[in-house]
PQR file of N, CA, C, O and H, with PARSE charges and radii, in Angstrom:
ATOM      1  N   MET A   1      95.421 133.154  83.916 -0.4000 1.5000
ATOM      2  CA  MET A   1      95.863 133.881  85.063 -0.0000 2.0000
ATOM      3  C   MET A   1      94.699 134.732  85.564  0.5500 1.7000
ATOM      4  O   MET A   1      93.922 135.279  84.782 -0.5500 1.4000
ATOM      5  N   HIS A   2      94.603 134.826  86.880 -0.4000 1.5000
ATOM      6  CA  HIS A   2      93.575 135.680  87.465 -0.0000 2.0000
ATOM      7  C   HIS A   2      94.104 136.326  88.744  0.5500 1.7000
ATOM      8  O   HIS A   2      95.007 135.797  89.393 -0.5500 1.4000
ATOM      9  H   HIS A   2      95.234 134.382  87.515  0.4000 1.0000
ATOM     10  N   ALA A   3      93.548 137.440  89.084 -0.4000 1.5000
ATOM     11  CA  ALA A   3      93.947 138.161  90.288 -0.0000 2.0000
ATOM     12  C   ALA A   3      93.305 137.527  91.508  0.5500 1.7000
ATOM     13  O   ALA A   3      92.200 136.991  91.439 -0.5500 1.4000
ATOM     14  H   ALA A   3      92.815 137.869  88.556  0.4000 1.0000
ATOM     15  N   SER A   4      94.007 137.596  92.610 -0.4000 1.5000
ATOM     16  CA  SER A   4      93.486 137.128  93.893 -0.0000 2.0000
ATOM     17  C   SER A   4      93.466 138.302  94.858  0.5500 1.7000
ATOM     18  O   SER A   4      94.271 139.226  94.743 -0.5500 1.4000
ATOM     19  H   SER A   4      94.905 138.032  92.665  0.4000 1.0000
ATOM     20  N   LYS A   5      92.564 138.261  95.785 -0.4000 1.5000
ATOM     21  CA  LYS A   5      92.515 139.308  96.808 -0.0000 2.0000
ATOM     22  C   LYS A   5      93.455 138.932  97.949  0.5500 1.7000
ATOM     23  O   LYS A   5      93.629 137.758  98.277 -0.5500 1.4000
ATOM     24  H   LYS A   5      91.910 137.511  95.879  0.4000 1.0000
ATOM     25  N   VAL A   6      94.051 139.955  98.540 -0.4000 1.5000
ATOM     26  CA  VAL A   6      94.903 139.742  99.702 -0.0000 2.0000
ATOM     27  C   VAL A   6      93.980 139.635 100.914  0.5500 1.7000
ATOM     28  O   VAL A   6      93.187 140.534 101.190 -0.5500 1.4000
ATOM     29  H   VAL A   6      93.910 140.908  98.273  0.4000 1.0000
ATOM     30  N   SER A   7      94.098 138.528 101.625 -0.4000 1.5000
ATOM     31  CA  SER A   7      93.210 138.283 102.759 -0.0000 2.0000
ATOM     32  C   SER A   7      93.767 138.921 104.039  0.5500 1.7000
ATOM     33  O   SER A   7      94.916 139.359 104.083 -0.5500 1.4000
ATOM     34  H   SER A   7      94.743 137.797 101.401  0.4000 1.0000
ATOM     35  N   ALA A   8      92.936 138.959 105.057 -0.4000 1.5000
ATOM     36  CA  ALA A   8      93.376 139.462 106.363 -0.0000 2.0000
ATOM     37  C   ALA A   8      94.519 138.595 106.890  0.5500 1.7000
ATOM     38  O   ALA A   8      95.458 139.108 107.499 -0.5500 1.4000
ATOM     39  H   ALA A   8      92.002 138.603 105.020  0.4000 1.0000
ATOM     40  N   ARG A   9      94.442 137.295 106.659 -0.4000 1.5000
ATOM     41  CA  ARG A   9      95.508 136.383 107.098 -0.0000 2.0000
ATOM     42  C   ARG A   9      96.804 136.687 106.349  0.5500 1.7000
ATOM     43  O   ARG A   9      97.874 136.684 106.957 -0.5500 1.4000
ATOM     44  H   ARG A   9      93.680 136.878 106.164  0.4000 1.0000
ATOM     45  N   ASP A  10      96.732 136.948 105.045 -0.4000 1.5000
ATOM     46  CA  ASP A  10      97.916 137.322 104.267 -0.0000 2.0000
ATOM     47  C   ASP A  10      98.570 138.558 104.880  0.5500 1.7000
ATOM     48  O   ASP A  10      99.791 138.620 105.024 -0.5500 1.4000
ATOM     49  H   ASP A  10      95.863 136.951 104.551  0.4000 1.0000
ATOM     50  N   ARG A  11      97.751 139.531 105.234 -0.4000 1.5000
ATOM     51  CA  ARG A  11      98.271 140.762 105.825 -0.0000 2.0000
ATOM     52  C   ARG A  11      98.924 140.503 107.193  0.5500 1.7000
ATOM     53  O   ARG A  11      99.924 141.136 107.533 -0.5500 1.4000
ATOM     54  H   ARG A  11      96.759 139.480 105.117  0.4000 1.0000
ATOM     55  N   GLN A  12      98.368 139.587 107.960 -0.4000 1.5000
ATOM     56  CA  GLN A  12      98.972 139.216 109.252 -0.0000 2.0000
ATOM     57  C   GLN A  12     100.364 138.628 109.033  0.5500 1.7000
ATOM     58  O   GLN A  12     101.311 138.968 109.742 -0.5500 1.4000
ATOM     59  H   GLN A  12      97.556 139.073 107.684  0.4000 1.0000
ATOM     60  N   ILE A  13     100.474 137.756 108.058 -0.4000 1.5000
ATOM     61  CA  ILE A  13     101.755 137.116 107.769 -0.0000 2.0000
ATOM     62  C   ILE A  13     102.781 138.160 107.338  0.5500 1.7000
ATOM     63  O   ILE A  13     103.922 138.145 107.799 -0.5500 1.4000
ATOM     64  H   ILE A  13      99.705 137.480 107.482  0.4000 1.0000
ATOM     65  N   VAL A  14     102.371 139.063 106.456 -0.4000 1.5000
ATOM     66  CA  VAL A  14     103.279 140.125 105.998 -0.0000 2.0000
ATOM     67  C   VAL A  14     103.706 140.995 107.177  0.5500 1.7000
ATOM     68  O   VAL A  14     104.883 141.338 107.293 -0.5500 1.4000
ATOM     69  H   VAL A  14     101.444 139.076 106.081  0.4000 1.0000
ATOM     70  N   SER A  15     102.781 141.355 108.044 -0.4000 1.5000
ATOM     71  CA  SER A  15     103.106 142.187 109.205 -0.0000 2.0000
ATOM     72  C   SER A  15     104.102 141.498 110.129  0.5500 1.7000
ATOM     73  O   SER A  15     104.973 142.150 110.705 -0.5500 1.4000
ATOM     74  H   SER A  15     101.825 141.077 107.950  0.4000 1.0000
ATOM     75  N   ALA A  16     103.976 140.188 110.272 -0.4000 1.5000
ATOM     76  CA  ALA A  16     104.897 139.441 111.128 -0.0000 2.0000
ATOM     77  C   ALA A  16     106.293 139.337 110.503  0.5500 1.7000
ATOM     78  O   ALA A  16     107.297 139.394 111.213 -0.5500 1.4000
ATOM     79  H   ALA A  16     103.268 139.658 109.805  0.4000 1.0000
ATOM     80  N   LEU A  17     106.355 139.188 109.194 -0.4000 1.5000
ATOM     81  CA  LEU A  17     107.639 139.034 108.495 -0.0000 2.0000
ATOM     82  C   LEU A  17     108.375 140.351 108.272  0.5500 1.7000
ATOM     83  O   LEU A  17     109.605 140.392 108.274 -0.5500 1.4000
ATOM     84  H   LEU A  17     105.539 139.142 108.617  0.4000 1.0000
ATOM     85  N   LYS A  18     107.629 141.405 108.084 -0.4000 1.5000
ATOM     86  CA  LYS A  18     108.183 142.695 107.664 -0.0000 2.0000
ATOM     87  C   LYS A  18     109.353 143.179 108.525  0.5500 1.7000
ATOM     88  O   LYS A  18     110.383 143.549 107.960 -0.5500 1.4000
ATOM     89  H   LYS A  18     106.629 141.371 108.083  0.4000 1.0000
ATOM     90  N   PRO A  19     109.256 143.196 109.849 -0.5600 1.5000
ATOM     91  CA  PRO A  19     110.382 143.698 110.644  0.2800 2.0000
ATOM     92  C   PRO A  19     111.668 142.878 110.458  0.5500 1.7000
ATOM     93  O   PRO A  19     112.755 143.449 110.368 -0.5500 1.4000
ATOM     94  N   LEU A  20     111.555 141.582 110.402 -0.4000 1.5000
ATOM     95  CA  LEU A  20     112.729 140.726 110.226 -0.0000 2.0000
ATOM     96  C   LEU A  20     113.362 140.920 108.856  0.5500 1.7000
ATOM     97  O   LEU A  20     114.584 141.005 108.738 -0.5500 1.4000
ATOM     98  H   LEU A  20     110.672 141.118 110.476  0.4000 1.0000
ATOM     99  N   LEU A  21     112.533 140.991 107.827 -0.4000 1.5000
ATOM    100  CA  LEU A  21     113.060 141.194 106.479 -0.0000 2.0000
ATOM    101  C   LEU A  21     113.751 142.549 106.369  0.5500 1.7000
ATOM    102  O   LEU A  21     114.856 142.639 105.834 -0.5500 1.4000
ATOM    103  H   LEU A  21     111.540 140.922 107.923  0.4000 1.0000
ATOM    104  N   ARG A  22     113.119 143.587 106.862 -0.4000 1.5000
ATOM    105  CA  ARG A  22     113.719 144.931 106.803 -0.0000 2.0000
ATOM    106  C   ARG A  22     115.018 144.988 107.606  0.5500 1.7000
ATOM    107  O   ARG A  22     115.999 145.587 107.165 -0.5500 1.4000
ATOM    108  H   ARG A  22     112.221 143.514 107.296  0.4000 1.0000
ATOM    109  N   LYS A  23     115.022 144.369 108.778 -0.4000 1.5000
ATOM    110  CA  LYS A  23     116.222 144.348 109.625 -0.0000 2.0000
ATOM    111  C   LYS A  23     117.402 143.751 108.870  0.5500 1.7000
ATOM    112  O   LYS A  23     118.549 144.143 109.085 -0.5500 1.4000
ATOM    113  H   LYS A  23     114.225 143.883 109.137  0.4000 1.0000
ATOM    114  N   ASN A  24     117.119 142.817 108.000 -0.4000 1.5000
ATOM    115  CA  ASN A  24     118.158 142.141 107.223 -0.0000 2.0000
ATOM    116  C   ASN A  24     118.360 142.753 105.839  0.5500 1.7000
ATOM    117  O   ASN A  24     119.028 142.166 104.988 -0.5500 1.4000
ATOM    118  H   ASN A  24     116.188 142.499 107.825  0.4000 1.0000
ATOM    119  N   GLY A  25     117.782 143.934 105.616 -0.4000 1.5000
ATOM    120  CA  GLY A  25     117.974 144.641 104.349 -0.0000 2.0000
ATOM    121  C   GLY A  25     117.229 144.042 103.176  0.5500 1.7000
ATOM    122  O   GLY A  25     117.592 144.280 102.024 -0.5500 1.4000
ATOM    123  H   GLY A  25     117.239 144.410 106.307  0.4000 1.0000
ATOM    124  N   LEU A  26     116.205 143.277 103.447 -0.4000 1.5000
ATOM    125  CA  LEU A  26     115.418 142.629 102.390 -0.0000 2.0000
ATOM    126  C   LEU A  26     114.124 143.397 102.196  0.5500 1.7000
ATOM    127  O   LEU A  26     113.155 143.196 102.928 -0.5500 1.4000
ATOM    128  H   LEU A  26     115.910 143.083 104.383  0.4000 1.0000
ATOM    129  N   TYR A  27     114.116 144.281 101.201 -0.4000 1.5000
ATOM    130  CA  TYR A  27     112.985 145.156 100.957 -0.0000 2.0000
ATOM    131  C   TYR A  27     112.071 144.654  99.852  0.5500 1.7000
ATOM    132  O   TYR A  27     111.001 145.218  99.628 -0.5500 1.4000
ATOM    133  H   TYR A  27     114.903 144.444 100.607  0.4000 1.0000
ATOM    134  N   PHE A  28     112.480 143.606  99.164 -0.4000 1.5000
ATOM    135  CA  PHE A  28     111.667 143.050  98.091 -0.0000 2.0000
ATOM    136  C   PHE A  28     111.738 141.541  98.190  0.5500 1.7000
ATOM    137  O   PHE A  28     112.778 140.943  97.913 -0.5500 1.4000
ATOM    138  H   PHE A  28     113.350 143.147  99.347  0.4000 1.0000
ATOM    139  N   ALA A  29     110.639 140.925  98.582 -0.4000 1.5000
ATOM    140  CA  ALA A  29     110.590 139.477  98.766 -0.0000 2.0000
ATOM    141  C   ALA A  29     109.219 138.985  98.339  0.5500 1.7000
ATOM    142  O   ALA A  29     108.249 139.742  98.317 -0.5500 1.4000
ATOM    143  H   ALA A  29     109.794 141.411  98.807  0.4000 1.0000
ATOM    144  N   GLY A  30     109.156 137.728  98.005 -0.4000 1.5000
ATOM    145  CA  GLY A  30     107.881 137.109  97.664 -0.0000 2.0000
ATOM    146  C   GLY A  30     107.531 136.083  98.721  0.5500 1.7000
ATOM    147  O   GLY A  30     108.413 135.450  99.302 -0.5500 1.4000
ATOM    148  H   GLY A  30     109.944 137.112  98.023  0.4000 1.0000
ATOM    149  N   ILE A  31     106.258 135.923  98.966 -0.4000 1.5000
ATOM    150  CA  ILE A  31     105.833 134.888  99.906 -0.0000 2.0000
ATOM    151  C   ILE A  31     104.799 133.996  99.226  0.5500 1.7000
ATOM    152  O   ILE A  31     104.046 134.428  98.354 -0.5500 1.4000
ATOM    153  H   ILE A  31     105.542 136.437  98.494  0.4000 1.0000
ATOM    154  N   ASP A  32     104.791 132.762  99.648 -0.4000 1.5000
ATOM    155  CA  ASP A  32     103.772 131.811  99.199 -0.0000 2.0000
ATOM    156  C   ASP A  32     102.942 131.443 100.423  0.5500 1.7000
ATOM    157  O   ASP A  32     103.479 131.075 101.467 -0.5500 1.4000
ATOM    158  H   ASP A  32     105.403 132.411 100.357  0.4000 1.0000
ATOM    159  N   VAL A  33     101.636 131.548 100.277 -0.4000 1.5000
ATOM    160  CA  VAL A  33     100.708 131.202 101.346 -0.0000 2.0000
ATOM    161  C   VAL A  33      99.713 130.201 100.780  0.5500 1.7000
ATOM    162  O   VAL A  33      99.074 130.452  99.758 -0.5500 1.4000
ATOM    163  H   VAL A  33     101.199 131.847  99.429  0.4000 1.0000
ATOM    164  N   ILE A  34      99.591 129.074 101.450 -0.4000 1.5000
ATOM    165  CA  ILE A  34      98.641 128.046 101.035 -0.0000 2.0000
ATOM    166  C   ILE A  34      97.719 127.759 102.214  0.5500 1.7000
ATOM    167  O   ILE A  34      98.181 127.455 103.314 -0.5500 1.4000
ATOM    168  H   ILE A  34     100.110 128.870 102.280  0.4000 1.0000
ATOM    169  N   ASP A  35      96.433 127.856 101.980 -0.4000 1.5000
ATOM    170  CA  ASP A  35      95.423 127.625 103.019 -0.0000 2.0000
ATOM    171  C   ASP A  35      95.713 128.420 104.294  0.5500 1.7000
ATOM    172  O   ASP A  35      95.502 127.928 105.403 -0.5500 1.4000
ATOM    173  H   ASP A  35      96.058 128.103 101.086  0.4000 1.0000
ATOM    174  N   GLY A  36      96.200 129.654 104.124 -0.4000 1.5000
ATOM    175  CA  GLY A  36      96.433 130.518 105.270 -0.0000 2.0000
ATOM    176  C   GLY A  36      97.748 130.292 105.992  0.5500 1.7000
ATOM    177  O   GLY A  36      97.996 130.904 107.030 -0.5500 1.4000
ATOM    178  H   GLY A  36      96.372 130.053 103.223  0.4000 1.0000
ATOM    179  N   TYR A  37      98.593 129.424 105.458 -0.4000 1.5000
ATOM    180  CA  TYR A  37      99.879 129.130 106.086 -0.0000 2.0000
ATOM    181  C   TYR A  37     101.029 129.547 105.180  0.5500 1.7000
ATOM    182  O   TYR A  37     101.011 129.291 103.976 -0.5500 1.4000
ATOM    183  H   TYR A  37      98.391 128.926 104.614  0.4000 1.0000
ATOM    184  N   LEU A  38     102.015 130.184 105.765 -0.4000 1.5000
ATOM    185  CA  LEU A  38     103.211 130.564 105.028 -0.0000 2.0000
ATOM    186  C   LEU A  38     103.983 129.312 104.661  0.5500 1.7000
ATOM    187  O   LEU A  38     104.300 128.500 105.529 -0.5500 1.4000
ATOM    188  H   LEU A  38     102.030 130.392 106.742  0.4000 1.0000
ATOM    189  N   THR A  39     104.288 129.148 103.379 -0.4000 1.5000
ATOM    190  CA  THR A  39     105.049 127.976 102.940 -0.0000 2.0000
ATOM    191  C   THR A  39     106.433 128.342 102.430  0.5500 1.7000
ATOM    192  O   THR A  39     107.326 127.495 102.406 -0.5500 1.4000
ATOM    193  H   THR A  39     104.030 129.808 102.673  0.4000 1.0000
ATOM    194  N   GLU A  40     106.627 129.605 102.018 -0.4000 1.5000
ATOM    195  CA  GLU A  40     107.930 129.989 101.467 -0.0000 2.0000
ATOM    196  C   GLU A  40     108.097 131.497 101.514  0.5500 1.7000
ATOM    197  O   GLU A  40     107.153 132.259 101.303 -0.5500 1.4000
ATOM    198  H   GLU A  40     105.902 130.294 102.038  0.4000 1.0000
ATOM    199  N   VAL A  41     109.334 131.907 101.797 -0.4000 1.5000
ATOM    200  CA  VAL A  41     109.737 133.300 101.648 -0.0000 2.0000
ATOM    201  C   VAL A  41     110.832 133.292 100.603  0.5500 1.7000
ATOM    202  O   VAL A  41     111.888 132.695 100.813 -0.5500 1.4000
ATOM    203  H   VAL A  41     110.101 131.289 101.968  0.4000 1.0000
ATOM    204  N   ASN A  42     110.594 133.950  99.477 -0.4000 1.5000
ATOM    205  CA  ASN A  42     111.549 133.940  98.380 -0.0000 2.0000
ATOM    206  C   ASN A  42     112.251 135.287  98.316  0.5500 1.7000
ATOM    207  O   ASN A  42     111.654 136.304  97.963 -0.5500 1.4000
ATOM    208  H   ASN A  42     109.737 134.435  99.306  0.4000 1.0000
ATOM    209  N   VAL A  43     113.538 135.272  98.666 -0.4000 1.5000
ATOM    210  CA  VAL A  43     114.310 136.512  98.662 -0.0000 2.0000
ATOM    211  C   VAL A  43     115.328 136.561  97.530  0.5500 1.7000
ATOM    212  O   VAL A  43     115.937 137.603  97.290 -0.5500 1.4000
ATOM    213  H   VAL A  43     114.023 134.446  98.952  0.4000 1.0000
ATOM    214  N   THR A  44     115.518 135.444  96.832 -0.4000 1.5000
ATOM    215  CA  THR A  44     116.517 135.427  95.757 -0.0000 2.0000
ATOM    216  C   THR A  44     115.918 135.743  94.392  0.5500 1.7000
ATOM    217  O   THR A  44     116.589 136.338  93.549 -0.5500 1.4000
ATOM    218  H   THR A  44     115.023 134.597  97.026  0.4000 1.0000
ATOM    219  N   SER A  45     114.667 135.355  94.161 -0.4000 1.5000
ATOM    220  CA  SER A  45     114.048 135.689  92.879 -0.0000 2.0000
ATOM    221  C   SER A  45     112.532 135.795  93.041  0.5500 1.7000
ATOM    222  O   SER A  45     111.777 134.991  92.496 -0.5500 1.4000
ATOM    223  H   SER A  45     114.122 134.872  94.845  0.4000 1.0000
ATOM    224  N   PRO A  46     112.100 136.818  93.812 -0.5600 1.5000
ATOM    225  CA  PRO A  46     110.654 136.990  93.950  0.2800 2.0000
ATOM    226  C   PRO A  46     110.017 137.319  92.610  0.5500 1.7000
ATOM    227  O   PRO A  46     110.596 138.026  91.785 -0.5500 1.4000
ATOM    228  N   SER A  47     108.845 136.806  92.414 -0.4000 1.5000
ATOM    229  CA  SER A  47     108.184 137.021  91.123 -0.0000 2.0000
ATOM    230  C   SER A  47     106.930 137.856  91.305  0.5500 1.7000
ATOM    231  O   SER A  47     106.633 138.319  92.406 -0.5500 1.4000
ATOM    232  H   SER A  47     108.375 136.232  93.084  0.4000 1.0000
ATOM    233  N   GLY A  48     106.216 138.040  90.246 -0.4000 1.5000
ATOM    234  CA  GLY A  48     104.949 138.737  90.284 -0.0000 2.0000
ATOM    235  C   GLY A  48     104.930 140.031  89.498  0.5500 1.7000
ATOM    236  O   GLY A  48     103.855 140.556  89.209 -0.5500 1.4000
ATOM    237  H   GLY A  48     106.456 137.664  89.351  0.4000 1.0000
ATOM    238  N   ILE A  49     106.094 140.562  89.144 -0.4000 1.5000
ATOM    239  CA  ILE A  49     106.126 141.831  88.425 -0.0000 2.0000
ATOM    240  C   ILE A  49     105.468 141.707  87.049  0.5500 1.7000
ATOM    241  O   ILE A  49     104.630 142.544  86.713 -0.5500 1.4000
ATOM    242  H   ILE A  49     106.967 140.136  89.379  0.4000 1.0000
ATOM    243  N   PRO A  50     105.806 140.709  86.246 -0.5600 1.5000
ATOM    244  CA  PRO A  50     105.132 140.592  84.938  0.2800 2.0000
ATOM    245  C   PRO A  50     103.621 140.377  85.080  0.5500 1.7000
ATOM    246  O   PRO A  50     102.837 140.869  84.269 -0.5500 1.4000
ATOM    247  N   GLU A  51     103.223 139.634  86.125 -0.4000 1.5000
ATOM    248  CA  GLU A  51     101.813 139.378  86.338 -0.0000 2.0000
ATOM    249  C   GLU A  51     101.068 140.657  86.710  0.5500 1.7000
ATOM    250  O   GLU A  51      99.946 140.877  86.254 -0.5500 1.4000
ATOM    251  H   GLU A  51     103.859 139.235  86.784  0.4000 1.0000
ATOM    252  N   MET A  52     101.692 141.506  87.543 -0.4000 1.5000
ATOM    253  CA  MET A  52     101.077 142.791  87.906 -0.0000 2.0000
ATOM    254  C   MET A  52     100.868 143.644  86.658  0.5500 1.7000
ATOM    255  O   MET A  52      99.841 144.304  86.502 -0.5500 1.4000
ATOM    256  H   MET A  52     102.603 141.327  87.914  0.4000 1.0000
ATOM    257  N   LYS A  53     101.864 143.615  85.775 -0.4000 1.5000
ATOM    258  CA  LYS A  53     101.762 144.401  84.544 -0.0000 2.0000
ATOM    259  C   LYS A  53     100.619 143.883  83.671  0.5500 1.7000
ATOM    260  O   LYS A  53      99.833 144.664  83.134 -0.5500 1.4000
ATOM    261  H   LYS A  53     102.699 143.078  85.902  0.4000 1.0000
ATOM    262  N   GLU A  54     100.537 142.569  83.537 -0.4000 1.5000
ATOM    263  CA  GLU A  54      99.492 141.985  82.687 -0.0000 2.0000
ATOM    264  C   GLU A  54      98.094 142.176  83.277  0.5500 1.7000
ATOM    265  O   GLU A  54      97.153 142.505  82.554 -0.5500 1.4000
ATOM    266  H   GLU A  54     101.175 141.935  83.973  0.4000 1.0000
ATOM    267  N   LEU A  55      97.958 141.969  84.590 -0.4000 1.5000
ATOM    268  CA  LEU A  55      96.640 142.039  85.212 -0.0000 2.0000
ATOM    269  C   LEU A  55      96.136 143.469  85.431  0.5500 1.7000
ATOM    270  O   LEU A  55      94.952 143.758  85.257 -0.5500 1.4000
ATOM    271  H   LEU A  55      98.723 141.702  85.177  0.4000 1.0000
ATOM    272  N   TYR A  56      97.061 144.354  85.817 -0.4000 1.5000
ATOM    273  CA  TYR A  56      96.631 145.697  86.230 -0.0000 2.0000
ATOM    274  C   TYR A  56      97.213 146.825  85.395  0.5500 1.7000
ATOM    275  O   TYR A  56      96.861 147.987  85.597 -0.5500 1.4000
ATOM    276  H   TYR A  56      98.022 144.119  85.958  0.4000 1.0000
ATOM    277  N   GLY A  57      98.102 146.499  84.456 -0.4000 1.5000
ATOM    278  CA  GLY A  57      98.738 147.533  83.660 -0.0000 2.0000
ATOM    279  C   GLY A  57      99.747 148.360  84.446  0.5500 1.7000
ATOM    280  O   GLY A  57     100.095 149.472  84.047 -0.5500 1.4000
ATOM    281  H   GLY A  57      98.387 145.554  84.291  0.4000 1.0000
ATOM    282  N   ILE A  58     100.217 147.810  85.568 -0.4000 1.5000
ATOM    283  CA  ILE A  58     101.174 148.515  86.427 -0.0000 2.0000
ATOM    284  C   ILE A  58     102.580 148.104  86.028  0.5500 1.7000
ATOM    285  O   ILE A  58     102.886 146.914  85.960 -0.5500 1.4000
ATOM    286  H   ILE A  58      99.935 146.907  85.892  0.4000 1.0000
ATOM    287  N   ASN A  59     103.433 149.080  85.764 -0.4000 1.5000
ATOM    288  CA  ASN A  59     104.815 148.820  85.382 -0.0000 2.0000
ATOM    289  C   ASN A  59     105.709 149.129  86.582  0.5500 1.7000
ATOM    290  O   ASN A  59     106.046 150.286  86.831 -0.5500 1.4000
ATOM    291  H   ASN A  59     103.184 150.047  85.820  0.4000 1.0000
ATOM    292  N   LEU A  60     106.090 148.090  87.320 -0.4000 1.5000
ATOM    293  CA  LEU A  60     106.831 148.270  88.561 -0.0000 2.0000
ATOM    294  C   LEU A  60     108.340 148.172  88.421  0.5500 1.7000
ATOM    295  O   LEU A  60     109.060 148.542  89.348 -0.5500 1.4000
ATOM    296  H   LEU A  60     105.816 147.149  87.117  0.4000 1.0000
ATOM    297  N   GLU A  61     108.837 147.690  87.305 -0.4000 1.5000
ATOM    298  CA  GLU A  61     110.261 147.403  87.179 -0.0000 2.0000
ATOM    299  C   GLU A  61     111.146 148.600  87.542  0.5500 1.7000
ATOM    300  O   GLU A  61     112.060 148.475  88.358 -0.5500 1.4000
ATOM    301  H   GLU A  61     108.252 147.390  86.552  0.4000 1.0000
ATOM    302  N   GLU A  62     110.878 149.742  86.945 -0.4000 1.5000
ATOM    303  CA  GLU A  62     111.710 150.914  87.173 -0.0000 2.0000
ATOM    304  C   GLU A  62     111.569 151.420  88.608  0.5500 1.7000
ATOM    305  O   GLU A  62     112.559 151.805  89.230 -0.5500 1.4000
ATOM    306  H   GLU A  62     110.137 149.844  86.282  0.4000 1.0000
ATOM    307  N   LYS A  63     110.349 151.420  89.131 -0.4000 1.5000
ATOM    308  CA  LYS A  63     110.125 151.887  90.497 -0.0000 2.0000
ATOM    309  C   LYS A  63     110.866 151.013  91.511  0.5500 1.7000
ATOM    310  O   LYS A  63     111.468 151.528  92.454 -0.5500 1.4000
ATOM    311  H   LYS A  63     109.545 151.107  88.625  0.4000 1.0000
ATOM    312  N   ILE A  64     110.822 149.711  91.321 -0.4000 1.5000
ATOM    313  CA  ILE A  64     111.497 148.802  92.242 -0.0000 2.0000
ATOM    314  C   ILE A  64     113.010 148.967  92.135  0.5500 1.7000
ATOM    315  O   ILE A  64     113.700 149.019  93.153 -0.5500 1.4000
ATOM    316  H   ILE A  64     110.333 149.293  90.556  0.4000 1.0000
ATOM    317  N   ALA A  65     113.524 149.049  90.926 -0.4000 1.5000
ATOM    318  CA  ALA A  65     114.962 149.226  90.733 -0.0000 2.0000
ATOM    319  C   ALA A  65     115.440 150.529  91.367  0.5500 1.7000
ATOM    320  O   ALA A  65     116.472 150.543  92.038 -0.5500 1.4000
ATOM    321  H   ALA A  65     112.964 149.006  90.099  0.4000 1.0000
ATOM    322  N   ASP A  66     114.712 151.614  91.165 -0.4000 1.5000
ATOM    323  CA  ASP A  66     115.080 152.903  91.760 -0.0000 2.0000
ATOM    324  C   ASP A  66     115.068 152.824  93.283  0.5500 1.7000
ATOM    325  O   ASP A  66     115.990 153.309  93.940 -0.5500 1.4000
ATOM    326  H   ASP A  66     113.873 151.603  90.620  0.4000 1.0000
ATOM    327  N   PHE A  67     114.038 152.220  93.840 -0.4000 1.5000
ATOM    328  CA  PHE A  67     113.934 152.081  95.294 -0.0000 2.0000
ATOM    329  C   PHE A  67     115.122 151.300  95.853  0.5500 1.7000
ATOM    330  O   PHE A  67     115.750 151.720  96.825 -0.5500 1.4000
ATOM    331  H   PHE A  67     113.289 151.826  93.306  0.4000 1.0000
ATOM    332  N   LEU A  68     115.422 150.166  95.230 -0.4000 1.5000
ATOM    333  CA  LEU A  68     116.512 149.325  95.724 -0.0000 2.0000
ATOM    334  C   LEU A  68     117.876 150.007  95.575  0.5500 1.7000
ATOM    335  O   LEU A  68     118.736 149.875  96.446 -0.5500 1.4000
ATOM    336  H   LEU A  68     114.912 149.825  94.440  0.4000 1.0000
ATOM    337  N   GLU A  69     118.067 150.725  94.486 -0.4000 1.5000
ATOM    338  CA  GLU A  69     119.314 151.449  94.312 -0.0000 2.0000
ATOM    339  C   GLU A  69     119.485 152.530  95.377  0.5500 1.7000
ATOM    340  O   GLU A  69     120.586 152.717  95.896 -0.5500 1.4000
ATOM    341  H   GLU A  69     117.369 150.832  93.779  0.4000 1.0000
ATOM    342  N   ASN A  70     118.420 153.233  95.704 -0.4000 1.5000
ATOM    343  CA  ASN A  70     118.485 154.267  96.730 -0.0000 2.0000
ATOM    344  C   ASN A  70     118.712 153.687  98.115  0.5500 1.7000
ATOM    345  O   ASN A  70     119.343 154.334  98.950 -0.5500 1.4000
ATOM    346  H   ASN A  70     117.526 153.082  95.283  0.4000 1.0000
ATOM    347  N   LYS A  71     118.219 152.496  98.380 -0.4000 1.5000
ATOM    348  CA  LYS A  71     118.404 151.829  99.668 -0.0000 2.0000
ATOM    349  C   LYS A  71     119.851 151.395  99.872  0.5500 1.7000
ATOM    350  O   LYS A  71     120.327 151.339 101.006 -0.5500 1.4000
ATOM    351  H   LYS A  71     117.706 151.971  97.702  0.4000 1.0000
ATOM    352  N   SER A  72     120.545 151.089  98.793 -0.4000 1.5000
ATOM    353  CA  SER A  72     121.923 150.588  98.919 -0.0000 2.0000
ATOM    354  C   SER A  72     122.935 151.703  99.096  0.5500 1.7000
ATOM    355  O   SER A  72     124.112 151.433  99.335 -0.5500 1.4000
ATOM    356  H   SER A  72     120.158 151.134  97.872  0.4000 1.0000
ATOM    357  N   CYS A  73     122.500 152.960  98.984 -0.4000 1.5000
ATOM    358  CA  CYS A  73     123.426 154.097  99.123 -0.0000 2.0000
ATOM    359  C   CYS A  73     123.689 154.434 100.566  0.5500 1.7000
ATOM    360  O   CYS A  73     124.444 155.363 100.856 -0.5500 1.4000
ATOM    361  H   CYS A  73     121.544 153.180  98.790  0.4000 1.0000
TER
END
C-alpha cells in the first residue's frame, strides 16, 4: 500500500459532487477516479479509514461517527 497525492483534477471532481451529495444528506462518500475520470461514487460503504490509519497514523473512526451522529439530530 502507498499514499497517493490528490490532484487538481481530483479536487475539481470533489467540488462538482459536493453540493449534490450534501443536498442529499450524504456527508461521507468515497469516489473512484481513474485517469482523471470519475468512475464511481460509493455512498453505501466508502472505504479508506483503515488505510488512513495505517499510512498516516490518523484515527478517523470516532471523529466520523461523532460528525454523522450530530448531523442526524
